[in-house]
N, C-alpha and C positions, 0 to 999 in steps of 0.2 A: 636859647630859651633856658632862664634858671634852672639849674638841676641839684636840689639835695645832695649834701655829702653821705656818703655810705655811715650807719650806722655802726663803725667800729669799734671796738674794744678801745682802741687806742685813742680815738675821736672822742669818746665818753670820756675817756679818763684826763685829757685835755679840757675839758667843759668846765668852765666856772662855775663849780658846784656848793652847795648850802646842807648841813647838817646839823640835826638837832637833838636828835638822841642817840648817844655813843657816852657808854657807861669805859669811865679810863680804865676799870681793873679789868675788865676784859676786853680789851684792844690794843696790852702792848706786844708790842714786838718781841720776837724770842731771840732775839740778840739782845736784847733790851732783859727779857728777864735775867739773864746769863747775867749782864753785867749789875744788875738788884741782887743776884745770889752771891758776885763776889764782894758785896760790900759786908758780907756778914756770916761769907764759905759757909752757907749754905749748897747743899751739892744738887744736882739737875744730871738726867739721865746725861750720859755723852751724847747722844745721836739728837738732832733738828727731827728726824720721823718719830722717836720715845718722845719727846718732849713735847710733841704737836699733840700725838696720843692723848698726855696728861693734860691739856688747856684747851684743847676743841674738844664739839660734842660733835658726835656724829651726827646724819640726819632721822635715824631713825630714836632720839634721845627721847624717852617717853613721857615725858612732864617737863613742866617748869622747872620744879624740885630737884629732878636729874641731871638736868641745864646745869641750876645755881652749882652743885656740886664742881665743875668743876677750874669755880672762883678761888677754891679754899690754899691752891697752889701759890696761885698768884698772889691773894692776899698777905698770906708768912712771907712776901719778902717784901710787905709795903708796911713798913715800923718805924723806920727811918725817916730822918730828914732829907739823906743823903739818896737813899732807894726814890721820896714820893717824887723827889727834885727829875728824877732818870725816869721815872715816871710819866711826869706831864709834860719835860721834855721829847722823847719818843711819840706821845702825841701826838703834837706838830709834826714833828718830821714824816708818820707817816699820813696825818692829812693832804700833809703837801706833796708826797709823792702819788696822789688819789687824785690829784686838782682843785681841792678845796679854796674858796675866798672865805670861808666864814666856815667856824665850827664853835658849837658849846656841847661840852664833854660833861661828866658830870662823874659825882664818885659822893663815896660816904663815909664823911672822916670818922667817924665812932669804930669802922672798922680796922681802922689805922692806928689807934690806940692800946693793944693789944700787952707792948713791950712798953709803956710807958708815955707815950706819947700824949701829948694833948688833945682836944679837937681842935683849937685852937692853934694849935704847932702844925698839924699836917693839915689843915684847910692850909697855913702859909706856906708850907715845903713846896705844897701840891702847886700853889699859883706861880710861886718862882720857878718852876720845872715849865710850866705854860707860858710865862714871860719871855724867858733861855727861848724857848722854842719858838716866838713867834718871833723875835726879835734876829731871830736868826734867819726863819722861810720868811717873816715875809705878812703871814696870815695873823689875823684875826683871832683871839680865842678867850672864850669865855666860858664861866665856868657855871653847873646848876651841884646846889651841894642839897644830897639827898639823905632824909632819914631812913632808916629802916623799920619796915611793918611792925616787924618780930622783935622789936626790940624797946623797951620800956618807955611811954610815951613823957616820961620827966628829962629823958634821955635826950628824945627828940625835938622838943622842945628849946633844950640847950641849945644843940648841933643847928637849930633855926636860927637863934639868936645869936649864936658866934657868927653863923655863918653873914648875918647882916654887918658885921663888924667890917666886912670885908667889901661891903656895899662900891666903895672907889677904886676898887684894886682890883675887879674882873669877875667877884662873885654878880651875879647878873638873874638867877633865880634858885625855888625850891624846888624840890619832891619828895616823893616817899616810894620807895622801891622796896622791890623782897616778895614772900613767898603773900603773895596777894589773896589766893585760895582761903587761908585759915584767918587773914588778918582782911576783914572789907573796908570798904572809906569811911562807913560810918561808924568807925571802932575810932578813925585818926583825929573824929572833930576838931576834938580842941588841941589834937596839937597844930591843925592845919590852921585851925585859927589863931592860933599864938603867932604861927610861920606869915599870915597874911597882915598883919600887926606890925611886922619890921616894916612891912612898905616891898620889900620884894614878891613879884610874882610866883604862881604855883605852873607846873604840870606836873601832874601825877599820873604814876602807871593805872592804867584800872581797865579793866572789860579786856585784858589779857589771860591770867589763869581763872581771875574772876568774873561772875555774873554781870548785864549788863548793866544790873542795881548800880555798880560801883563807878560806872560811869556815870547816872544820874545825878551820883553822891557829889560827886568831885566836881560837877556843873554846879551842883546846887551851893558848893562851898567858893564856890569865884574861881577855881582852875582856871586857865586861860588857854592850854593844852591840854590833851589828854595823849596818854602813853600806849603806842598801841590800841586800846576800842575795839577791836575786831569781834568783840562778845555785842557791839549794838547791831551785826548784822541779823537783820530778819524781824530787827523792832525801831519799825518806821518813825515812832513820838519820839524813842530817844533821837532820832538822828535827825529829829528836826528839832529838839532841844537846844543839840549842841550846835546847829546849826541857827540856830534864834541866838545863841548865845557869843555865835561867834567865832565858838575857840575851834582852835587847829588839833588833828590827828595826827601822832607820829607813827606808822606806821612803820613794823622792822620784817620785810617779807622771810628773808631768810629763817630769824630767828622765830619767826611766827611757827612757820613750819615745824622747824626743830623741835621745839615745846609743846607741839601739840595745839597750840591754841589754835590749829589752824588744820583743819584734817591732812587738806590738800590743795595743790595749786587751783583747780577747780572750784575750791570753797572762798578762794580767798578773795575779801569784800573789794578789792580795788577799787573796780569798774559800778560796782552799788553806790558803792562812795560817794566815787565823783560825779557820778548820774544825778544824786541828792543832793548836788549842791555843797558836798562839805569840805573843805579848807584842809586837804591833807598833804603830805610831805612825805617823802619816803629818808628811811633812814637804817645804819648797820645795826646796832644796839649795840651787839656787841663784836667786835673786827673780828680779834682773836678767836673766840670762843666760838664764834660760828662761822670762821676761816674766811669771812668778807670782806670784802671792799666795798664804798658806796658805787664803784664803778659799776663789779659785782652786780651788785643790786639790781640797777637801771637796764644791766643785758640781759637777766634773768628776767624783766617787768616785759620788756623786750620781746624776748622768746613767749610767756603765756600771754603777755596782754595785751602784743601790738603796737606798748609805748613807740614815738617819735619821737622826732626832734620840739617838735610843737609842746607834747605833753611834757616832755620833759624841763622845758622852759616855764611851762605853769608850777609844777612840783616845786622848779628852783624860789620861784618867784613867789608861793603860798610859803616855803619855810622863810626868808625874808622877809614879809609881813611880818611871820610870826616868833620873828627872834627878839631875846629879849633885849634890843639895843632901840638908839634915840633912832627916832626919824633920819638925819642926817648921813649916821653909818644906814641906813640902809639905802638910803640912796645910791651911794657909795658901790655897796654892791649891784641894784637894779642894775646900774649905766653899764658894770662891767657882762652881767646878761645879755642887756639887752642889745650890747656891741659881739657878743658872740651869734649873734644872728647874721651880720656878715662870712663870719670865719665858716658858720656849719652849712656853704653854700660853694659852690664851684664852677 
């Protein structure tokens, strides 16, 4: 009789995983942060425990805004090409250690321009680091370029148009991130349309700190994926519209609990979304700020929702289907996941 391999942390780590929603500046390891600080002589706490406390959010974070405060010390260290190259390389290194076979990481280059870098220079340096990491660790990694909701729309349009210059260098999509509650998606429509004109696809943060309306507007504007989307819960019409649009939901479980996008695990809408037929993917959001890996997220979902190998495979294939890559690349990734069916049995 065939027996399923135990669903252990080690087994899940070895499983070929795919992640679509992972912010670079929220996911840099502590050793890499120290290396980045050394570039400019910036001071960091001597102990890793003290540094971890500065850059990671507790589970009882009061809101998304409180959660986002953890980014400042990191983005202060992302102002030179060398620092950005270190960050990009480290992102791939940690993905490899977590058993990923494909990653789309996202970052907002305008945040990296406070000390004189241009948006173009910030994108180029970060891509250099990602490419170096991919070459070293053998994992394909692409970038989604974010504009920030609280910045002027003219700047956001410039970010998207500049990102399009790197279409053949690893930039595969666009996004709006940041303070959703005070900057609804409708207010961003002109910039989204300008981004759409570049030909790059959109994933938009919506229904995380803001209401379900932001998801509906994002879909109406043509978003292919929705970041978080948990506030669709209890709104069957919005869920139906998402399904009809063929849009994929990038859920980030631990982050959503921390930011109070979802009040408790009992309220987390994974089962609701899956039973409605939505295409759902699982993501870390911010590996360092939330102090999680993708392996951790799947182990947590097993604890709270009974996730098994079959559902893990389904969620992974959803991520491959929704990735901003061509069909040949998707087929290569699918083959690796389907091959894992044999290795997850003894």
